[in-house]
N, CA, C, O and the ligand as a Tripos MOL2 file, in Angstrom:
@<TRIPOS>MOLECULE
protein
  317   315    80     0     0
PROTEIN
NO_CHARGES

@<TRIPOS>ATOM
      1 N           8.7600  165.8110    8.3660 N.3       1 MET1
      2 CA          9.1130  165.6870    9.7920 C.3       1 MET1
      3 C          10.1260  164.5750    9.9520 C.2       1 MET1
      4 O           9.9060  163.4470    9.5080 O.2       1 MET1
      5 N          11.2340  164.9010   10.5870 N.am      2 SER2
      6 CA         12.2910  163.9050   10.7500 C.3       2 SER2
      7 C          11.9360  162.9180   11.8520 C.2       2 SER2
      8 O          11.1600  163.2290   12.7550 O.2       2 SER2
      9 N          12.5030  161.7500   11.7680 N.am      3 PRO3
     10 CA         12.2330  160.7300   12.8060 C.3       3 PRO3
     11 C          12.6190  161.2060   14.1940 C.2       3 PRO3
     12 O          12.0300  160.7790   15.1880 O.2       3 PRO3
     13 N          13.6190  162.1010   14.2670 N.am      4 GLN4
     14 CA         14.0170  162.5890   15.5890 C.3       4 GLN4
     15 C          12.8500  163.2960   16.2780 C.2       4 GLN4
     16 O          12.6200  163.1240   17.4750 O.2       4 GLN4
     17 N          12.1250  164.0870   15.5060 N.am      5 TRP5
     18 CA         11.0080  164.8320   16.0890 C.3       5 TRP5
     19 C           9.9290  163.8900   16.6030 C.2       5 TRP5
     20 O           9.2770  164.1220   17.6210 O.2       5 TRP5
     21 N           9.7800  162.8170   15.8400 N.am      6 ILE6
     22 CA          8.7660  161.8520   16.2730 C.3       6 ILE6
     23 C           9.1500  161.2610   17.6200 C.2       6 ILE6
     24 O           8.3060  161.0640   18.4950 O.2       6 ILE6
     25 N          10.4740  160.9760   17.7740 N.am      7 VAL7
     26 CA         10.9540  160.4250   19.0560 C.3       7 VAL7
     27 C          10.7470  161.4440   20.1640 C.2       7 VAL7
     28 O          10.2830  161.1070   21.2530 O.2       7 VAL7
     29 N          11.1000  162.7160   19.8730 N.am      8 VAL8
     30 CA         10.9570  163.7630   20.8870 C.3       8 VAL8
     31 C           9.4960  163.9060   21.2850 C.2       8 VAL8
     32 O           9.1480  163.9620   22.4640 O.2       8 VAL8
     33 N           8.6620  163.9630   20.2680 N.am      9 ILE9
     34 CA          7.2330  164.1050   20.5630 C.3       9 ILE9
     35 C           6.7330  162.8980   21.3490 C.2       9 ILE9
     36 O           5.8990  163.0100   22.2480 O.2       9 ILE9
     37 N           7.2720  161.7440   20.9750 N.am     10 GLY10
     38 CA          6.8710  160.5320   21.6970 C.3      10 GLY10
     39 C           7.2900  160.6090   23.1560 C.2      10 GLY10
     40 O           6.5190  160.2460   24.0450 O.2      10 GLY10
     41 N           8.5250  161.0860   23.4130 N.am     11 LEU11
     42 CA          8.9900  161.2060   24.7850 C.3      11 LEU11
     43 C           8.1270  162.2030   25.5560 C.2      11 LEU11
     44 O           7.7370  161.9610   26.6990 O.2      11 LEU11
     45 N           7.8410  163.3280   24.9040 N.am     12 ILE12
     46 CA          6.9980  164.3320   25.5630 C.3      12 ILE12
     47 C           5.6370  163.7300   25.8950 C.2      12 ILE12
     48 O           5.0740  163.9450   26.9690 O.2      12 ILE12
     49 N           5.1400  162.9750   24.9360 N.am     13 ALA13
     50 CA          3.8370  162.3490   25.1690 C.3      13 ALA13
     51 C           3.9010  161.3920   26.3450 C.2      13 ALA13
     52 O           2.9770  161.3300   27.1550 O.2      13 ALA13
     53 N           5.0160  160.6320   26.4390 N.am     14 ILE14
     54 CA          5.1600  159.6750   27.5410 C.3      14 ILE14
     55 C           5.2430  160.4170   28.8730 C.2      14 ILE14
     56 O           4.5840  160.0530   29.8470 O.2      14 ILE14
     57 N           6.0820  161.4840   28.8930 N.am     15 VAL15
     58 CA          6.2140  162.2600   30.1240 C.3      15 VAL15
     59 C           4.8640  162.8540   30.5120 C.2      15 VAL15
     60 O           4.4450  162.8060   31.6690 O.2      15 VAL15
     61 N           4.2120  163.4040   29.5250 N.am     16 TYR16
     62 CA          2.9050  164.0040   29.7760 C.3      16 TYR16
     63 C           1.9360  162.9610   30.3110 C.2      16 TYR16
     64 O           1.1580  163.2200   31.2290 O.2      16 TYR16
     65 N           2.0010  161.7840   29.7170 N.am     17 PHE17
     66 CA          1.1260  160.6970   30.1280 C.3      17 PHE17
     67 C           1.3900  160.3280   31.5840 C.2      17 PHE17
     68 O           0.4620  160.0960   32.3580 O.2      17 PHE17
     69 N           2.7040  160.2760   31.9490 N.am     18 PHE18
     70 CA          3.0430  159.9040   33.3190 C.3      18 PHE18
     71 C           2.5820  160.9830   34.2920 C.2      18 PHE18
     72 O           2.1170  160.6850   35.3920 O.2      18 PHE18
     73 N           2.7190  162.2440   33.8710 N.am     19 PHE19
     74 CA          2.2670  163.3270   34.7490 C.3      19 PHE19
     75 C           0.7650  163.2090   34.9950 C.2      19 PHE19
     76 O           0.2750  163.3860   36.1100 O.2      19 PHE19
     77 N           0.0720  162.9100   33.9340 N.am     20 ILE20
     78 CA         -1.3820  162.7660   34.0850 C.3      20 ILE20
     79 C          -1.6800  161.6090   35.0150 C.2      20 ILE20
     80 O          -2.5650  161.6900   35.8670 O.2      20 ILE20
     81 N          -0.9310  160.5330   34.8420 N.am     21 LYS21
     82 CA         -1.2060  159.3410   35.6430 C.3      21 LYS21
     83 C          -0.8370  159.5410   37.1010 C.2      21 LYS21
     84 O          -1.5370  159.0810   38.0040 O.2      21 LYS21
     85 N           0.2990  160.2530   37.3230 N.am     22 LYS22
     86 CA          0.7670  160.4030   38.6970 C.3      22 LYS22
     87 C          -0.0210  161.4650   39.4620 C.2      22 LYS22
     88 O           0.0090  161.5180   40.6920 O.2      22 LYS22
     89 N          -0.7170  162.2970   38.7150 N.am     23 ARG23
     90 CA         -1.4960  163.3210   39.4090 C.3      23 ARG23
     91 C          -2.5360  162.6370   40.3000 C.2      23 ARG23
     92 O          -3.3150  161.7980   39.8470 O.2      23 ARG23
     93 N          -2.5260  163.0130   41.5490 N.am     24 PRO24
     94 CA         -3.4940  162.3660   42.4540 C.3      24 PRO24
     95 C          -4.9180  162.5710   41.9800 C.2      24 PRO24
     96 O          -5.3810  163.6930   41.7710 O.2      24 PRO24
     97 N          -5.5750  161.4760   41.8220 N.am     25 THR25
     98 CA         -6.9440  161.5580   41.3410 C.3      25 THR25
     99 C          -7.8620  162.0220   42.4580 C.2      25 THR25
    100 O          -7.7300  161.6160   43.6130 O.2      25 THR25
    101 N          -8.7590  162.8500   42.0950 N.am     26 VAL26
    102 CA         -9.7070  163.3450   43.0860 C.3      26 VAL26
    103 C         -10.6850  162.2380   43.4160 C.2      26 VAL26
    104 O         -11.4560  161.7850   42.5710 O.2      26 VAL26
    105 N         -10.6320  161.8210   44.6550 N.am     27 GLN27
    106 CA        -11.5130  160.7360   45.0600 C.3      27 GLN27
    107 C         -12.5760  161.2640   46.0090 C.2      27 GLN27
    108 O         -12.3350  162.1650   46.8120 O.2      27 GLN27
    109 N         -13.7000  160.7040   45.8980 N.am     28 ASN28
    110 CA        -14.7770  161.0700   46.8160 C.3      28 ASN28
    111 C         -14.5410  160.3520   48.1420 C.2      28 ASN28
    112 O         -15.0340  159.2490   48.3800 O.2      28 ASN28
    113 N         -13.7640  161.0270   49.0010 N.am     29 SER29
    114 CA        -13.4350  160.4110   50.2800 C.3      29 SER29
    115 C         -14.6190  160.4080   51.2250 C.2      29 SER29
    116 O         -14.6720  159.6200   52.1700 O.2      29 SER29
    117 N         -15.5510  161.2790   50.9700 N.am     30 ASN30
    118 CA        -16.6980  161.3620   51.8780 C.3      30 ASN30
    119 C         -17.8010  160.4230   51.4130 C.2      30 ASN30
    120 O         -18.9350  160.8210   51.1470 O.2      30 ASN30
    121 N         -17.4110  159.1670   51.3310 N.am     31 LYS31
    122 CA        -18.4250  158.1770   50.9850 C.3      31 LYS31
    123 C         -19.3360  157.9600   52.1760 C.2      31 LYS31
    124 O         -18.8790  157.6380   53.2730 O.2      31 LYS31
    125 N         -20.5650  158.1290   51.9600 N.am     32 LYS32
    126 CA        -21.5090  157.9450   53.0440 C.3      32 LYS32
    127 C         -22.3920  156.7510   52.7360 C.2      32 LYS32
    128 O         -22.9390  156.6150   51.6410 O.2      32 LYS32
    129 N         -22.5090  155.9080   53.7150 N.am     33 ASN33
    130 CA        -23.3890  154.7700   53.5380 C.3      33 ASN33
    131 C         -24.8270  155.2190   53.7130 C.2      33 ASN33
    132 O         -25.3310  155.4010   54.8210 O.2      33 ASN33
    133 N         -25.4480  155.3840   52.5870 N.am     34 ASP34
    134 CA        -26.8410  155.8080   52.6580 C.3      34 ASP34
    135 C         -27.7410  154.6520   53.0760 C.2      34 ASP34
    136 O         -28.9380  154.8250   53.3060 O.2      34 ASP34
    137 N         -27.1390  153.4760   53.1670 N.am     35 ASN35
    138 CA        -27.9500  152.3250   53.5440 C.3      35 ASN35
    139 C         -28.1000  152.2040   55.0570 C.2      35 ASN35
    140 O         -28.8140  151.3370   55.5610 O.2      35 ASN35
    141 N         -27.4040  153.1000   55.7740 N.am     36 SER36
    142 CA        -27.4210  152.9970   57.2260 C.3      36 SER36
    143 C         -28.6130  153.7110   57.8390 C.2      36 SER36
    144 O         -28.5760  154.1210   58.9990 O.2      36 SER36
    145 N         -29.6470  153.8520   57.0670 N.am     37 THR37
    146 CA        -30.8230  154.5070   57.6040 C.3      37 THR37
    147 C         -31.5610  153.5460   58.5220 C.2      37 THR37
    148 O         -31.5870  152.3390   58.2830 O.2      37 THR37
    149 N         -32.1480  154.0800   59.5530 N.am     38 PRO38
    150 CA        -32.9070  153.2230   60.4690 C.3      38 PRO38
    151 C         -34.0900  152.5680   59.7830 C.2      38 PRO38
    152 O         -34.3780  152.8130   58.6110 O.2      38 PRO38
    153 N         -34.7680  151.7250   60.5570 N.am     39 LYS39
    154 CA        -35.8850  150.9850   59.9730 C.3      39 LYS39
    155 C         -36.9260  151.9200   59.3860 C.2      39 LYS39
    156 O         -37.4130  151.7370   58.2700 O.2      39 LYS39
    157 N         -37.2440  152.9240   60.1770 N.am     40 ASP40
    158 CA        -38.2320  153.8830   59.6850 C.3      40 ASP40
    159 C         -37.6600  154.6470   58.5100 C.2      40 ASP40
    160 O         -36.5560  155.1890   58.5760 O.2      40 ASP40
    161 N         -38.4070  154.6820   57.4630 N.am     41 GLU41
    162 CA        -37.9310  155.4020   56.3000 C.3      41 GLU41
    163 C         -37.8050  156.8910   56.6210 C.2      41 GLU41
    164 O         -38.6830  157.5010   57.2320 O.2      41 GLU41
    165 N         -36.6910  157.4410   56.1890 N.am     42 VAL42
    166 CA        -36.4700  158.8510   56.4690 C.3      42 VAL42
    167 C         -37.3960  159.6760   55.5850 C.2      42 VAL42
    168 O         -37.3850  159.5740   54.3580 O.2      42 VAL42
    169 N         -38.1660  160.4660   56.2310 N.am     43 GLN43
    170 CA        -39.0750  161.3260   55.4830 C.3      43 GLN43
    171 C         -38.2970  162.4910   54.8960 C.2      43 GLN43
    172 O         -37.1730  162.7820   55.3040 O.2      43 GLN43
    173 N         -38.9020  163.1270   53.9610 N.am     44 SER44
    174 CA        -38.2500  164.2710   53.3400 C.3      44 SER44
    175 C         -38.2350  165.4710   54.2640 C.2      44 SER44
    176 O         -37.5140  166.4410   54.0310 O.2      44 SER44
    177 N         -39.0400  165.3970   55.3200 N.am     45 ASN45
    178 CA        -39.0840  166.5230   56.2440 C.3      45 ASN45
    179 C         -37.7490  166.6600   56.9700 C.2      45 ASN45
    180 O         -37.1370  165.6620   57.3510 O.2      45 ASN45
    181 N         -37.3110  167.8740   57.1540 N.am     46 ASP46
    182 CA        -36.0730  168.1050   57.8770 C.3      46 ASP46
    183 C         -36.3080  167.8890   59.3660 C.2      46 ASP46
    184 O         -37.3730  168.1870   59.9070 O.2      46 ASP46
    185 N         -35.2760  167.3620   59.9990 N.am     47 MET47
    186 CA        -35.3510  167.1530   61.4350 C.3      47 MET47
    187 C         -34.5990  168.2810   62.1310 C.2      47 MET47
    188 O         -33.5090  168.6680   61.7120 O.2      47 MET47
    189 N         -35.1810  168.7860   63.1690 N.am     48 VAL48
    190 CA        -34.5290  169.8450   63.9270 C.3      48 VAL48
    191 C         -34.4050  169.3830   65.3770 C.2      48 VAL48
    192 O         -35.2040  168.5880   65.8720 O.2      48 VAL48
    193 N         -33.3840  169.9070   66.0320 N.am     49 GLU49
    194 CA        -33.1290  169.5080   67.4030 C.3      49 GLU49
    195 C         -33.8160  170.4810   68.3530 C.2      49 GLU49
    196 O         -33.7210  171.6990   68.2040 O.2      49 GLU49
    197 N         -34.4950  169.9220   69.3100 N.am     50 CYS50
    198 CA        -35.1430  170.7550   70.3110 C.3      50 CYS50
    199 C         -34.0720  171.4930   71.0970 C.2      50 CYS50
    200 O         -33.0970  170.8900   71.5470 O.2      50 CYS50
    201 N         -34.2520  172.7790   71.2590 N.am     51 SER51
    202 CA        -33.2430  173.5770   71.9310 C.3      51 SER51
    203 C         -33.1510  173.2490   73.4110 C.2      51 SER51
    204 O         -32.1290  173.5230   74.0400 O.2      51 SER51
    205 N         -34.1870  172.6730   73.9690 N.am     52 THR52
    206 CA        -34.2150  172.4060   75.4070 C.3      52 THR52
    207 C         -33.7830  170.9870   75.7350 C.2      52 THR52
    208 O         -32.8620  170.7860   76.5270 O.2      52 THR52
    209 N         -34.4330  170.0110   75.1380 N.am     53 CYS53
    210 CA        -34.1740  168.6240   75.5250 C.3      53 CYS53
    211 C         -33.3430  167.8880   74.4880 C.2      53 CYS53
    212 O         -32.8940  166.7750   74.7610 O.2      53 CYS53
    213 N         -33.1240  168.4470   73.3330 N.am     54 GLY54
    214 CA        -32.2610  167.8130   72.3490 C.3      54 GLY54
    215 C         -32.9410  166.7580   71.5180 C.2      54 GLY54
    216 O         -32.2980  166.0970   70.7030 O.2      54 GLY54
    217 N         -34.2110  166.5940   71.7080 N.am     55 VAL55
    218 CA        -34.9470  165.6110   70.9190 C.3      55 VAL55
    219 C         -35.1140  166.1380   69.4960 C.2      55 VAL55
    220 O         -35.3580  167.3240   69.2730 O.2      55 VAL55
    221 N         -34.9750  165.2260   68.5490 N.am     56 TYR56
    222 CA        -35.1590  165.6320   67.1680 C.3      56 TYR56
    223 C         -36.6120  165.4210   66.7560 C.2      56 TYR56
    224 O         -37.2150  164.3810   67.0240 O.2      56 TYR56
    225 N         -37.1330  166.4030   66.1190 N.am     57 CYS57
    226 CA        -38.4960  166.2700   65.6310 C.3      57 CYS57
    227 C         -38.5960  166.9730   64.2860 C.2      57 CYS57
    228 O         -37.7310  167.7580   63.8990 O.2      57 CYS57
    229 N         -39.6590  166.6700   63.6020 N.am     58 GLU58
    230 CA        -39.8150  167.2450   62.2750 C.3      58 GLU58
    231 C         -40.0940  168.7400   62.3750 C.2      58 GLU58
    232 O         -40.6880  169.2340   63.3330 O.2      58 GLU58
    233 N         -39.6430  169.4210   61.3510 N.am     59 VAL59
    234 CA        -39.8340  170.8730   61.3450 C.3      59 VAL59
    235 C         -41.3120  171.2090   61.4390 C.2      59 VAL59
    236 O         -41.7110  172.1640   62.1050 O.2      59 VAL59
    237 N         -42.1090  170.4100   60.7630 N.am     60 SER60
    238 CA        -43.5400  170.7050   60.7420 C.3      60 SER60
    239 C         -44.1490  170.5660   62.1350 C.2      60 SER60
    240 O         -45.1440  171.2180   62.4540 O.2      60 SER60
    241 N         -43.5360  169.6990   62.9720 N.am     61 ASP61
    242 CA        -44.0590  169.5070   64.3240 C.3      61 ASP61
    243 C         -43.3800  170.4050   65.3430 C.2      61 ASP61
    244 O         -43.8900  170.5850   66.4490 O.2      61 ASP61
    245 N         -42.2540  170.9600   64.9900 N.am     62 ALA62
    246 CA        -41.4900  171.7480   65.9490 C.3      62 ALA62
    247 C         -42.0980  173.1380   66.1030 C.2      62 ALA62
    248 O         -42.7970  173.6540   65.2300 O.2      62 ALA62
    249 N         -41.7910  173.7090   67.2620 N.am     63 ILE63
    250 CA        -42.2500  175.0670   67.5330 C.3      63 ILE63
    251 C         -41.0500  175.9870   67.3800 C.2      63 ILE63
    252 O         -40.0210  175.8020   68.0290 O.2      63 ILE63
    253 N         -41.1930  176.9550   66.5350 N.am     64 LEU64
    254 CA        -40.0900  177.8780   66.2860 C.3      64 LEU64
    255 C         -40.2960  179.1450   67.1000 C.2      64 LEU64
    256 O         -41.3200  179.8180   66.9830 O.2      64 LEU64
    257 N         -39.3150  179.4530   67.9180 N.am     65 SER65
    258 CA        -39.3910  180.6500   68.7440 C.3      65 SER65
    259 C         -37.9980  181.2140   68.9140 C.2      65 SER65
    260 O         -37.0780  180.4930   69.3010 O.2      65 SER65
    261 N         -37.8320  182.4810   68.6340 N.am     66 ASN66
    262 CA        -36.5200  183.1300   68.7350 C.3      66 ASN66
    263 C         -35.4520  182.3600   67.9760 C.2      66 ASN66
    264 O         -34.3440  182.1640   68.4750 O.2      66 ASN66
    265 N         -35.7910  181.9240   66.7630 N.am     67 ASN67
    266 CA        -34.8650  181.1810   65.9080 C.3      67 ASN67
    267 C         -34.4100  179.8830   66.5470 C.2      67 ASN67
    268 O         -33.3740  179.3370   66.1660 O.2      67 ASN67
    269 N         -35.1650  179.3800   67.5130 N.am     68 LYS68
    270 CA        -34.8560  178.0860   68.1060 C.3      68 LYS68
    271 C         -36.0770  177.2000   67.9700 C.2      68 LYS68
    272 O         -37.2250  177.6410   68.0080 O.2      68 LYS68
    273 N         -35.7620  175.9250   67.8100 N.am     69 TYR69
    274 CA        -36.8520  174.9640   67.6550 C.3      69 TYR69
    275 C         -37.1080  174.2530   68.9760 C.2      69 TYR69
    276 O         -36.1760  173.9420   69.7180 O.2      69 TYR69
    277 N         -38.3460  174.0080   69.2530 N.am     70 TYR70
    278 CA        -38.7180  173.2640   70.4510 C.3      70 TYR70
    279 C         -39.6780  172.1600   70.0450 C.2      70 TYR70
    280 O         -40.4920  172.3200   69.1360 O.2      70 TYR70
    281 N         -39.5600  171.0270   70.7480 N.am     71 CYS71
    282 CA        -40.3570  169.8760   70.3690 C.3      71 CYS71
    283 C         -41.7830  169.9990   70.9020 C.2      71 CYS71
    284 O         -42.7140  169.4020   70.3620 O.2      71 CYS71
    285 N         -41.9360  170.7790   71.9630 N.am     72 SER72
    286 CA        -43.2630  170.8860   72.5440 C.3      72 SER72
    287 C         -43.3780  172.2130   73.2780 C.2      72 SER72
    288 O         -42.3960  172.9310   73.4650 O.2      72 SER72
    289 N         -44.5780  172.5140   73.6790 N.am     73 ASN73
    290 CA        -44.7840  173.7450   74.4240 C.3      73 ASN73
    291 C         -44.0750  173.6920   75.7760 C.2      73 ASN73
    292 O         -43.6310  174.7160   76.2940 O.2      73 ASN73
    293 N         -43.9740  172.4810   76.3450 N.am     74 GLU74
    294 CA        -43.2880  172.3480   77.6300 C.3      74 GLU74
    295 C         -41.8460  172.8390   77.5180 C.2      74 GLU74
    296 O         -41.3730  173.6090   78.3540 O.2      74 GLU74
    297 N         -41.1630  172.3860   76.4840 N.am     75 CYS75
    298 CA        -39.7810  172.7850   76.3000 C.3      75 CYS75
    299 C         -39.6990  174.2790   75.9990 C.2      75 CYS75
    300 O         -38.7610  174.9600   76.4150 O.2      75 CYS75
    301 N         -40.6720  174.7630   75.2880 N.am     76 LEU76
    302 CA        -40.6730  176.1890   74.9700 C.3      76 LEU76
    303 C         -40.7950  177.0090   76.2500 C.2      76 LEU76
    304 O         -40.1610  178.0550   76.3870 O.2      76 LEU76
    305 N         -41.6120  176.5310   77.1820 N.am     77 GLU77
    306 CA        -41.8110  177.2710   78.4240 C.3      77 GLU77
    307 C         -40.6000  177.1050   79.3480 C.2      77 GLU77
    308 O         -40.2400  178.0190   80.0910 O.2      77 GLU77
    309 N         -39.9810  175.9220   79.2870 N.am     78 LYS78
    310 CA        -38.8060  175.6850   80.1380 C.3      78 LYS78
    311 C         -37.6660  176.6240   79.7630 C.2      78 LYS78
    312 O         -36.9390  177.1220   80.6230 O.2      78 LYS78
    313 N         -37.5270  176.8510   78.4730 N.am     79 GLU79
    314 CA        -36.3780  177.6490   78.0180 C.3      79 GLU79
    315 C         -36.4120  179.0460   78.6030 C.2      79 GLU79
    316 O         -35.5240  179.8520   78.3270 O.2      79 GLU79
    317 ZN        -37.8490  169.3190   73.8060 Zn       80 ZN80
@<TRIPOS>BOND
     1     1     2 1
     2     2     3 1
     3     3     4 2
     4     3     5 am
     5     5     6 1
     6     6     7 1
     7     7     8 2
     8     7     9 am
     9     9    10 1
    10    10    11 1
    11    11    12 2
    12    11    13 am
    13    13    14 1
    14    14    15 1
    15    15    16 2
    16    15    17 am
    17    17    18 1
    18    18    19 1
    19    19    20 2
    20    19    21 am
    21    21    22 1
    22    22    23 1
    23    23    24 2
    24    23    25 am
    25    25    26 1
    26    26    27 1
    27    27    28 2
    28    27    29 am
    29    29    30 1
    30    30    31 1
    31    31    32 2
    32    31    33 am
    33    33    34 1
    34    34    35 1
    35    35    36 2
    36    35    37 am
    37    37    38 1
    38    38    39 1
    39    39    40 2
    40    39    41 am
    41    41    42 1
    42    42    43 1
    43    43    44 2
    44    43    45 am
    45    45    46 1
    46    46    47 1
    47    47    48 2
    48    47    49 am
    49    49    50 1
    50    50    51 1
    51    51    52 2
    52    51    53 am
    53    53    54 1
    54    54    55 1
    55    55    56 2
    56    55    57 am
    57    57    58 1
    58    58    59 1
    59    59    60 2
    60    59    61 am
    61    61    62 1
    62    62    63 1
    63    63    64 2
    64    63    65 am
    65    65    66 1
    66    66    67 1
    67    67    68 2
    68    67    69 am
    69    69    70 1
    70    70    71 1
    71    71    72 2
    72    71    73 am
    73    73    74 1
    74    74    75 1
    75    75    76 2
    76    75    77 am
    77    77    78 1
    78    78    79 1
    79    79    80 2
    80    79    81 am
    81    81    82 1
    82    82    83 1
    83    83    84 2
    84    83    85 am
    85    85    86 1
    86    86    87 1
    87    87    88 2
    88    87    89 am
    89    89    90 1
    90    90    91 1
    91    91    92 2
    92    91    93 am
    93    93    94 1
    94    94    95 1
    95    95    96 2
    96    95    97 am
    97    97    98 1
    98    98    99 1
    99    99   100 2
   100    99   101 am
   101   101   102 1
   102   102   103 1
   103   103   104 2
   104   103   105 am
   105   105   106 1
   106   106   107 1
   107   107   108 2
   108   107   109 am
   109   109   110 1
   110   110   111 1
   111   111   112 2
   112   111   113 am
   113   113   114 1
   114   114   115 1
   115   115   116 2
   116   115   117 am
   117   117   118 1
   118   118   119 1
   119   119   120 2
   120   119   121 am
   121   121   122 1
   122   122   123 1
   123   123   124 2
   124   123   125 am
   125   125   126 1
   126   126   127 1
   127   127   128 2
   128   127   129 am
   129   129   130 1
   130   130   131 1
   131   131   132 2
   132   131   133 am
   133   133   134 1
   134   134   135 1
   135   135   136 2
   136   135   137 am
   137   137   138 1
   138   138   139 1
   139   139   140 2
   140   139   141 am
   141   141   142 1
   142   142   143 1
   143   143   144 2
   144   143   145 am
   145   145   146 1
   146   146   147 1
   147   147   148 2
   148   147   149 am
   149   149   150 1
   150   150   151 1
   151   151   152 2
   152   151   153 am
   153   153   154 1
   154   154   155 1
   155   155   156 2
   156   155   157 am
   157   157   158 1
   158   158   159 1
   159   159   160 2
   160   159   161 am
   161   161   162 1
   162   162   163 1
   163   163   164 2
   164   163   165 am
   165   165   166 1
   166   166   167 1
   167   167   168 2
   168   167   169 am
   169   169   170 1
   170   170   171 1
   171   171   172 2
   172   171   173 am
   173   173   174 1
   174   174   175 1
   175   175   176 2
   176   175   177 am
   177   177   178 1
   178   178   179 1
   179   179   180 2
   180   179   181 am
   181   181   182 1
   182   182   183 1
   183   183   184 2
   184   183   185 am
   185   185   186 1
   186   186   187 1
   187   187   188 2
   188   187   189 am
   189   189   190 1
   190   190   191 1
   191   191   192 2
   192   191   193 am
   193   193   194 1
   194   194   195 1
   195   195   196 2
   196   195   197 am
   197   197   198 1
   198   198   199 1
   199   199   200 2
   200   199   201 am
   201   201   202 1
   202   202   203 1
   203   203   204 2
   204   203   205 am
   205   205   206 1
   206   206   207 1
   207   207   208 2
   208   207   209 am
   209   209   210 1
   210   210   211 1
   211   211   212 2
   212   211   213 am
   213   213   214 1
   214   214   215 1
   215   215   216 2
   216   215   217 am
   217   217   218 1
   218   218   219 1
   219   219   220 2
   220   219   221 am
   221   221   222 1
   222   222   223 1
   223   223   224 2
   224   223   225 am
   225   225   226 1
   226   226   227 1
   227   227   228 2
   228   227   229 am
   229   229   230 1
   230   230   231 1
   231   231   232 2
   232   231   233 am
   233   233   234 1
   234   234   235 1
   235   235   236 2
   236   235   237 am
   237   237   238 1
   238   238   239 1
   239   239   240 2
   240   239   241 am
   241   241   242 1
   242   242   243 1
   243   243   244 2
   244   243   245 am
   245   245   246 1
   246   246   247 1
   247   247   248 2
   248   247   249 am
   249   249   250 1
   250   250   251 1
   251   251   252 2
   252   251   253 am
   253   253   254 1
   254   254   255 1
   255   255   256 2
   256   255   257 am
   257   257   258 1
   258   258   259 1
   259   259   260 2
   260   259   261 am
   261   261   262 1
   262   262   263 1
   263   263   264 2
   264   263   265 am
   265   265   266 1
   266   266   267 1
   267   267   268 2
   268   267   269 am
   269   269   270 1
   270   270   271 1
   271   271   272 2
   272   271   273 am
   273   273   274 1
   274   274   275 1
   275   275   276 2
   276   275   277 am
   277   277   278 1
   278   278   279 1
   279   279   280 2
   280   279   281 am
   281   281   282 1
   282   282   283 1
   283   283   284 2
   284   283   285 am
   285   285   286 1
   286   286   287 1
   287   287   288 2
   288   287   289 am
   289   289   290 1
   290   290   291 1
   291   291   292 2
   292   291   293 am
   293   293   294 1
   294   294   295 1
   295   295   296 2
   296   295   297 am
   297   297   298 1
   298   298   299 1
   299   299   300 2
   300   299   301 am
   301   301   302 1
   302   302   303 1
   303   303   304 2
   304   303   305 am
   305   305   306 1
   306   306   307 1
   307   307   308 2
   308   307   309 am
   309   309   310 1
   310   310   311 1
   311   311   312 2
   312   311   313 am
   313   313   314 1
   314   314   315 1
   315   315   316 2
@<TRIPOS>SUBSTRUCTURE
     1 MET1         2 RESIDUE 1 A MET
     2 SER2         6 RESIDUE 1 A SER
     3 PRO3        10 RESIDUE 1 A PRO
     4 GLN4        14 RESIDUE 1 A GLN
     5 TRP5        18 RESIDUE 1 A TRP
     6 ILE6        22 RESIDUE 1 A ILE
     7 VAL7        26 RESIDUE 1 A VAL
     8 VAL8        30 RESIDUE 1 A VAL
     9 ILE9        34 RESIDUE 1 A ILE
    10 GLY10       38 RESIDUE 1 A GLY
    11 LEU11       42 RESIDUE 1 A LEU
    12 ILE12       46 RESIDUE 1 A ILE
    13 ALA13       50 RESIDUE 1 A ALA
    14 ILE14       54 RESIDUE 1 A ILE
    15 VAL15       58 RESIDUE 1 A VAL
    16 TYR16       62 RESIDUE 1 A TYR
    17 PHE17       66 RESIDUE 1 A PHE
    18 PHE18       70 RESIDUE 1 A PHE
    19 PHE19       74 RESIDUE 1 A PHE
    20 ILE20       78 RESIDUE 1 A ILE
    21 LYS21       82 RESIDUE 1 A LYS
    22 LYS22       86 RESIDUE 1 A LYS
    23 ARG23       90 RESIDUE 1 A ARG
    24 PRO24       94 RESIDUE 1 A PRO
    25 THR25       98 RESIDUE 1 A THR
    26 VAL26      102 RESIDUE 1 A VAL
    27 GLN27      106 RESIDUE 1 A GLN
    28 ASN28      110 RESIDUE 1 A ASN
    29 SER29      114 RESIDUE 1 A SER
    30 ASN30      118 RESIDUE 1 A ASN
    31 LYS31      122 RESIDUE 1 A LYS
    32 LYS32      126 RESIDUE 1 A LYS
    33 ASN33      130 RESIDUE 1 A ASN
    34 ASP34      134 RESIDUE 1 A ASP
    35 ASN35      138 RESIDUE 1 A ASN
    36 SER36      142 RESIDUE 1 A SER
    37 THR37      146 RESIDUE 1 A THR
    38 PRO38      150 RESIDUE 1 A PRO
    39 LYS39      154 RESIDUE 1 A LYS
    40 ASP40      158 RESIDUE 1 A ASP
    41 GLU41      162 RESIDUE 1 A GLU
    42 VAL42      166 RESIDUE 1 A VAL
    43 GLN43      170 RESIDUE 1 A GLN
    44 SER44      174 RESIDUE 1 A SER
    45 ASN45      178 RESIDUE 1 A ASN
    46 ASP46      182 RESIDUE 1 A ASP
    47 MET47      186 RESIDUE 1 A MET
    48 VAL48      190 RESIDUE 1 A VAL
    49 GLU49      194 RESIDUE 1 A GLU
    50 CYS50      198 RESIDUE 1 A CYS
    51 SER51      202 RESIDUE 1 A SER
    52 THR52      206 RESIDUE 1 A THR
    53 CYS53      210 RESIDUE 1 A CYS
    54 GLY54      214 RESIDUE 1 A GLY
    55 VAL55      218 RESIDUE 1 A VAL
    56 TYR56      222 RESIDUE 1 A TYR
    57 CYS57      226 RESIDUE 1 A CYS
    58 GLU58      230 RESIDUE 1 A GLU
    59 VAL59      234 RESIDUE 1 A VAL
    60 SER60      238 RESIDUE 1 A SER
    61 ASP61      242 RESIDUE 1 A ASP
    62 ALA62      246 RESIDUE 1 A ALA
    63 ILE63      250 RESIDUE 1 A ILE
    64 LEU64      254 RESIDUE 1 A LEU
    65 SER65      258 RESIDUE 1 A SER
    66 ASN66      262 RESIDUE 1 A ASN
    67 ASN67      266 RESIDUE 1 A ASN
    68 LYS68      270 RESIDUE 1 A LYS
    69 TYR69      274 RESIDUE 1 A TYR
    70 TYR70      278 RESIDUE 1 A TYR
    71 CYS71      282 RESIDUE 1 A CYS
    72 SER72      286 RESIDUE 1 A SER
    73 ASN73      290 RESIDUE 1 A ASN
    74 GLU74      294 RESIDUE 1 A GLU
    75 CYS75      298 RESIDUE 1 A CYS
    76 LEU76      302 RESIDUE 1 A LEU
    77 GLU77      306 RESIDUE 1 A GLU
    78 LYS78      310 RESIDUE 1 A LYS
    79 GLU79      314 RESIDUE 1 A GLU
    80 ZN80       317 GROUP 0 **** ****
């Protein structure tokens, strides 16, 4: 292999290196502060919004009717 080829390969390697470097790196822009949780520890239970009053309550406590969640029977009857 002649020295010229080594130079050419070296240049290609440099160009390739710059292309790799200049390629915008995928950054996790959606950094979420998981530390911003309220005092009460977030339970694993999913929270659902009451269809009537908008109060959030746990799925286990919510009343499901017509694919809508309600926090109480009152809200269920109001709807
Ligand atoms: Zn409600």
